[in-house]
Every structure is written in structure tokens, then in C-alpha cells.
C-alpha positions, 0 to 999 in steps of 0.5 A, a space after each residue: 493520475 496516481 504513478 510518481 505520487 505517495 499513497 498511504 495503505 493498509 497492507 492486507 496480507 500477500 498477494 494474489 499472485 505471489 509471495 514476493 509482494 504485499 497487497 494494500 489498499 488506498 482510502 479510495 480503495 485501490 489495491 496496491 502491490 509493493 515488494 514482500 518486506 519481512 518487517 511490514 506485517 498485515 495490518 500495517 498503515 505505510 506510506 507508498 511511492 506508486 511506480 507503475 498502474 494497471 487498469 485494476 492495480 496499482 504498483 509502488 515500493 515502501 518509503 514509510 510506516 505511518 502510524 495512525 495515532 500520530 498522523 490524522 487518517 481519512 480510511 473510509 469503507 
């Protein structure tokens, strides 16, 4: 179970359902929704804490920015 775990996501943009949220994907292609923050831009890598989950979507909160040059990430297609 991923609830209460930290995950790194690639932010893809605004959520399809609300512009109050951002959507991103983990390196295992799971969709994660986080509250909108002006400083988080499309294409950013961020660390999030997963707080709840449905059958198709994870919901989390922003923890910090992750810089791929400074940390090894295994992103898969």
C-alpha cells in the first residue's frame, strides 16, 4: 500500500477535474493528484506524501522539489 509513503512524481499539469489541483505520475505510471501551488510548474519533479488512494488515483501533498541532476531517479516509460 502506498498510503503514508513518499513518492517522486513528474508534474504533468492541472488536474482534468479541477484547476485547484495538479496531476503527475510516479515512475511506475501511477497518477497522483496534489493541491495546486503557483511555484510548482509543469515538468517539475516533486516529492509528495501519499495521503489517500482510490482504485485509480493517489492523492498527496507536496513535500519538496527534486532535482534530477542531484539525485538518481529511475523513470520508466
